[in-house]
GULUM-216265 format. One record per residue (C-alpha): x negated, y negated, z negated. Coordinates in nm, 2 decimals. Example, Ala and Ser with C-alpha at 12.3 -4.5 7.8 and 13.67 -1.06 7.14 Angstrom:
<sites>
px, py, pz
-1.23, 0.45, -0.78 .
-1.37, 0.11, -0.71 .
</sites>
This chain:
<sites>
px, py, pz
1.78, 2.01, 1.35 .
2.07, 1.97, 1.55 .
1.97, 2.30, 1.75 .
1.92, 2.46, 1.43 .
2.24, 2.34, 1.24 .
2.42, 2.50, 1.61 .
2.26, 2.84, 1.59 .
2.37, 2.89, 1.26 .
2.70, 2.79, 1.33 .
2.75, 3.01, 1.64 .
2.61, 3.35, 1.40 .
2.89, 3.23, 1.15 .
3.14, 3.16, 1.40 .
3.11, 3.54, 1.49 .
3.09, 3.65, 1.20 .
3.40, 3.47, 1.03 .
3.59, 3.60, 1.31 .
3.50, 3.94, 1.31 .
3.55, 3.93, 0.91 .
3.87, 3.77, 0.96 .
4.06, 3.96, 1.24 .
3.93, 4.29, 1.07 .
4.09, 4.24, 0.71 .
4.46, 4.27, 0.64 .
4.63, 4.05, 0.63 .
4.47, 3.85, 0.93 .
4.31, 3.52, 0.89 .
4.10, 3.27, 1.07 .
3.92, 2.96, 0.91 .
4.10, 2.67, 1.02 .
3.75, 2.46, 1.10 .
3.77, 2.65, 1.39 .
4.05, 2.46, 1.56 .
3.80, 2.20, 1.65 .
3.61, 2.19, 1.97 .
3.61, 1.93, 2.28 .
3.96, 2.05, 2.35 .
4.06, 2.08, 1.97 .
3.97, 1.72, 1.90 .
4.19, 1.61, 2.17 .
4.48, 1.78, 2.05 .
4.40, 1.63, 1.67 .
4.38, 1.30, 1.84 .
4.74, 1.34, 1.99 .
4.85, 1.50, 1.65 .
4.76, 1.18, 1.47 .
4.94, 0.97, 1.72 .
5.28, 1.15, 1.62 .
5.51, 0.95, 1.44 .
5.57, 1.26, 1.24 .
5.23, 1.29, 1.17 .
5.24, 1.06, 0.89 .
4.90, 1.11, 0.72 .
4.67, 0.89, 0.91 .
4.92, 0.61, 0.93 .
4.96, 0.60, 0.53 .
4.59, 0.59, 0.46 .
4.55, 0.30, 0.74 .
4.79, 0.14, 0.55 .
4.64, 0.18, 0.21 .
4.31, 0.05, 0.31 .
4.46, -0.24, 0.48 .
4.72, -0.35, 0.21 .
4.47, -0.27, -0.06 .
4.14, -0.36, 0.07 .
4.03, -0.62, -0.21 .
4.14, -0.42, -0.47 .
3.97, -0.09, -0.34 .
3.66, -0.31, -0.32 .
3.67, -0.40, -0.67 .
3.71, -0.04, -0.80 .
3.38, 0.09, -0.56 .
3.16, -0.18, -0.50 .
3.18, -0.43, -0.78 .
2.82, -0.47, -0.80 .
2.55, -0.70, -0.72 .
2.27, -0.44, -0.64 .
2.23, -0.30, -0.34 .
2.39, 0.05, -0.29 .
2.49, 0.34, -0.01 .
2.77, 0.40, 0.13 .
2.82, 0.74, 0.20 .
3.07, 0.89, 0.40 .
3.13, 1.27, 0.47 .
3.33, 1.32, 0.78 .
3.34, 0.99, 0.94 .
3.47, 1.06, 1.26 .
3.56, 0.77, 1.48 .
3.54, 0.54, 1.14 .
3.84, 0.37, 1.24 .
4.01, 0.37, 0.89 .
3.62, 0.29, 0.76 .
3.61, -0.02, 0.93 .
3.87, -0.19, 0.74 .
3.62, -0.14, 0.42 .
3.30, -0.20, 0.66 .
3.45, -0.54, 0.78 .
3.56, -0.64, 0.41 .
3.23, -0.57, 0.28 .
3.04, -0.77, 0.56 .
3.23, -1.06, 0.54 .
3.19, -1.09, 0.12 .
2.76, -1.04, 0.19 .
2.75, -0.71, -0.01 .
2.42, -0.56, 0.01 .
2.48, -0.19, 0.13 .
2.38, 0.09, 0.39 .
2.61, 0.26, 0.57 .
2.52, 0.66, 0.55 .
2.74, 0.86, 0.76 .
2.74, 1.19, 0.75 .
2.79, 1.50, 1.01 .
2.63, 1.76, 1.15 .
2.64, 1.68, 1.50 .
2.39, 1.43, 1.61 .
2.57, 1.34, 1.92 .
2.91, 1.22, 1.73 .
2.66, 1.03, 1.46 .
2.52, 0.86, 1.76 .
2.83, 0.76, 1.94 .
2.95, 0.64, 1.59 .
2.69, 0.40, 1.54 .
2.65, 0.26, 1.85 .
3.02, 0.17, 1.86 .
2.95, 0.00, 1.51 .
2.64, -0.18, 1.69 .
2.89, -0.33, 1.91 .
3.12, -0.42, 1.65 .
2.96, -0.49, 1.36 .
2.63, -0.59, 1.47 .
2.52, -0.69, 1.09 .
2.59, -0.38, 0.95 .
2.31, -0.15, 0.85 .
2.38, 0.21, 0.93 .
2.14, 0.51, 0.85 .
2.30, 0.82, 1.01 .
2.21, 1.13, 0.79 .
2.24, 1.47, 1.05 .
2.31, 1.78, 0.84 .
2.57, 1.97, 0.61 .
2.74, 1.76, 0.37 .
2.59, 1.88, 0.02 .
2.25, 1.93, 0.18 .
2.24, 1.57, 0.26 .
2.40, 1.46, -0.07 .
2.15, 1.65, -0.28 .
1.85, 1.51, -0.06 .
2.00, 1.14, -0.10 .
2.04, 1.18, -0.49 .
1.71, 1.32, -0.51 .
1.54, 1.05, -0.33 .
1.68, 0.73, -0.43 .
1.85, 0.58, -0.78 .
2.06, 0.35, -0.57 .
2.44, 0.32, -0.64 .
2.62, 0.54, -0.42 .
3.00, 0.55, -0.33 .
3.10, 0.86, -0.16 .
3.42, 0.85, 0.08 .
3.58, 1.12, 0.19 .
3.90, 1.03, 0.39 .
4.19, 1.22, 0.60 .
4.29, 1.44, 0.34 .
4.02, 1.74, 0.38 .
4.06, 1.87, 0.05 .
4.41, 1.98, 0.13 .
4.24, 2.26, 0.37 .
4.09, 2.44, 0.10 .
4.28, 2.62, -0.22 .
4.24, 2.53, -0.56 .
3.95, 2.72, -0.65 .
3.80, 2.62, -0.31 .
3.88, 2.25, -0.38 .
3.69, 2.24, -0.75 .
3.40, 2.38, -0.59 .
3.40, 2.12, -0.33 .
3.43, 1.86, -0.58 .
3.17, 1.99, -0.82 .
2.94, 1.98, -0.55 .
3.00, 1.62, -0.50 .
3.02, 1.55, -0.87 .
2.67, 1.74, -0.91 .
2.51, 1.44, -0.65 .
2.68, 1.15, -0.85 .
2.57, 0.98, -1.17 .
2.80, 0.77, -1.39 .
2.74, 0.45, -1.21 .
2.87, 0.63, -0.88 .
3.19, 0.64, -0.74 .
3.42, 0.89, -0.51 .
3.70, 0.78, -0.31 .
3.90, 1.06, -0.17 .
4.25, 1.09, 0.04 .
4.51, 1.34, -0.10 .
4.85, 1.42, 0.05 .
5.12, 1.43, -0.18 .
5.45, 1.63, -0.25 .
5.72, 1.53, -0.06 .
6.06, 1.60, 0.12 .
5.98, 1.94, 0.27 .
6.11, 1.86, 0.59 .
5.91, 1.58, 0.62 .
5.62, 1.81, 0.57 .
5.72, 2.08, 0.81 .
5.77, 1.79, 1.08 .
5.41, 1.70, 1.04 .
5.29, 2.08, 1.12 .
5.54, 2.15, 1.36 .
5.65, 1.90, 1.64 .
5.93, 2.00, 1.89 .
5.65, 1.84, 2.22 .
5.43, 2.19, 2.12 .
5.12, 1.98, 2.01 .
5.06, 2.12, 1.69 .
5.15, 2.46, 1.87 .
4.89, 2.45, 2.12 .
4.63, 2.30, 1.85 .
4.67, 2.62, 1.61 .
4.65, 2.84, 1.92 .
4.33, 2.67, 2.04 .
4.14, 2.91, 1.79 .
4.25, 3.20, 2.01 .
4.14, 3.03, 2.30 .
3.79, 2.94, 2.18 .
3.72, 3.30, 2.08 .
3.85, 3.39, 2.45 .
3.58, 3.14, 2.56 .
3.28, 3.17, 2.35 .
3.33, 3.56, 2.26 .
3.46, 3.70, 2.59 .
3.81, 3.79, 2.42 .
4.12, 3.87, 2.58 .
4.41, 3.71, 2.35 .
4.68, 3.63, 2.55 .
4.82, 3.30, 2.41 .
5.13, 3.31, 2.55 .
5.24, 3.68, 2.28 .
5.14, 3.45, 1.99 .
5.42, 3.22, 1.84 .
5.29, 2.92, 1.60 .
5.44, 2.93, 1.26 .
5.47, 2.66, 0.96 .
5.58, 2.75, 0.59 .
5.59, 2.50, 0.30 .
5.66, 2.58, -0.01 .
5.77, 2.31, -0.27 .
5.67, 2.49, -0.56 .
5.29, 2.55, -0.50 .
5.29, 2.24, -0.28 .
5.12, 2.47, 0.01 .
5.23, 2.43, 0.38 .
5.05, 2.75, 0.57 .
5.02, 2.79, 0.96 .
5.02, 3.13, 1.09 .
5.02, 3.27, 1.44 .
5.23, 3.57, 1.50 .
5.21, 3.85, 1.72 .
5.55, 3.90, 1.93 .
5.48, 4.26, 2.04 .
5.24, 4.52, 1.98 .
4.89, 4.48, 2.17 .
4.54, 4.55, 2.14 .
4.27, 4.28, 2.21 .
3.91, 4.35, 2.28 .
3.64, 4.08, 2.19 .
3.34, 4.18, 2.43 .
3.09, 4.00, 2.22 .
3.16, 4.16, 1.91 .
3.24, 4.47, 2.08 .
3.57, 4.53, 1.91 .
3.92, 4.60, 1.94 .
4.15, 4.44, 1.73 .
4.49, 4.62, 1.70 .
4.80, 4.37, 1.66 .
5.16, 4.52, 1.51 .
5.47, 4.34, 1.66 .
5.49, 4.04, 1.40 .
5.19, 4.09, 1.26 .
5.03, 3.73, 1.15 .
4.75, 3.57, 1.14 .
4.71, 3.28, 0.87 .
4.51, 3.02, 1.02 .
4.56, 2.69, 0.80 .
4.66, 2.57, 0.47 .
4.75, 2.22, 0.44 .
4.77, 2.18, 0.01 .
4.99, 1.88, -0.09 .
4.91, 1.71, -0.44 .
5.05, 1.52, -0.72 .
4.91, 1.29, -0.96 .
4.88, 1.60, -1.25 .
4.74, 1.84, -0.96 .
4.46, 1.57, -0.90 .
4.39, 1.55, -1.24 .
4.34, 1.93, -1.31 .
4.11, 1.94, -1.03 .
3.88, 1.64, -1.14 .
3.85, 1.75, -1.51 .
3.71, 2.12, -1.36 .
3.49, 1.93, -1.18 .
3.35, 1.68, -1.41 .
3.51, 1.36, -1.25 .
3.76, 1.13, -1.40 .
4.03, 0.93, -1.24 .
3.97, 0.53, -1.25 .
4.30, 0.46, -1.02 .
4.48, 0.55, -0.73 .
4.61, 0.37, -0.44 .
4.92, 0.46, -0.22 .
5.14, 0.37, 0.09 .
5.48, 0.20, 0.06 .
5.65, 0.53, 0.07 .
5.42, 0.72, -0.17 .
5.33, 0.98, 0.08 .
5.00, 1.01, 0.03 .
4.72, 0.87, -0.22 .
4.35, 0.77, -0.23 .
4.18, 0.82, -0.57 .
3.88, 0.68, -0.69 .
3.68, 0.89, -0.93 .
3.36, 0.86, -1.11 .
3.14, 1.15, -1.28 .
3.19, 1.24, -1.64 .
2.90, 1.44, -1.63 .
2.55, 1.43, -1.83 .
</sites>
């Protein structure tokens, strides 16, 4: 299963890179930041004082654990706790510890495309939470959600932490939420993080630190193309550039060519021309307010039941229920 997924991903990587670099203006999907090196760089980013998102969500989960549990898990019946993109589970463990202490009858089902990542998480949880029932689900998020929805009528609590929805434009975000809503009954709940609008400089500092970690993370997509597709990108000739539009709440990351050049990608047998100061758009980091989240929810067939925020109101986790029949 995992090998098949890897083959599909490899082909999609090639197609996405070719499409993104041949179009105008050029763009590359931010999901390709993440490989072994990219994962390490992102861990460093999350530890930066200026990157507030991780600490804010951790604070919310730690401060409001009991109330969150009341909204999500107030049931005597058995249920599944399904997480999309669990990572190392650091934040999720706050909820898991609480639920075990309360003797809740649930199975934790993390979903990921990587069997290795899930095996590592399951091993870690077995050591620190030996009484936790874990049922890892390998596959694409929505394929697994659809399967779980069809195979069982158990109540589901779906959690998506880390403001991953911020990497999508509004149309994509509505589609993402619709797919989750399609796998929910009216008894199920969705718990999801959304980064909030705030002082523009605070947002810019989170994505453009003076030590260059975020720049290295952005440029890692070029390093990955060099390695996996045998390309000739000179990373020193591209500058990381970050923008934020407070009107739309949209932060964007770019790589800007500092001189005209030609880049050859051997695996694609393509030569890519760059003009001096031409950009590659690499990432969107959308920021929200309550009105925008309510609009997204309505478009997707969801309703906001409650939200939780940190002390500075930088970040919010919303609880949704489905309003679809």
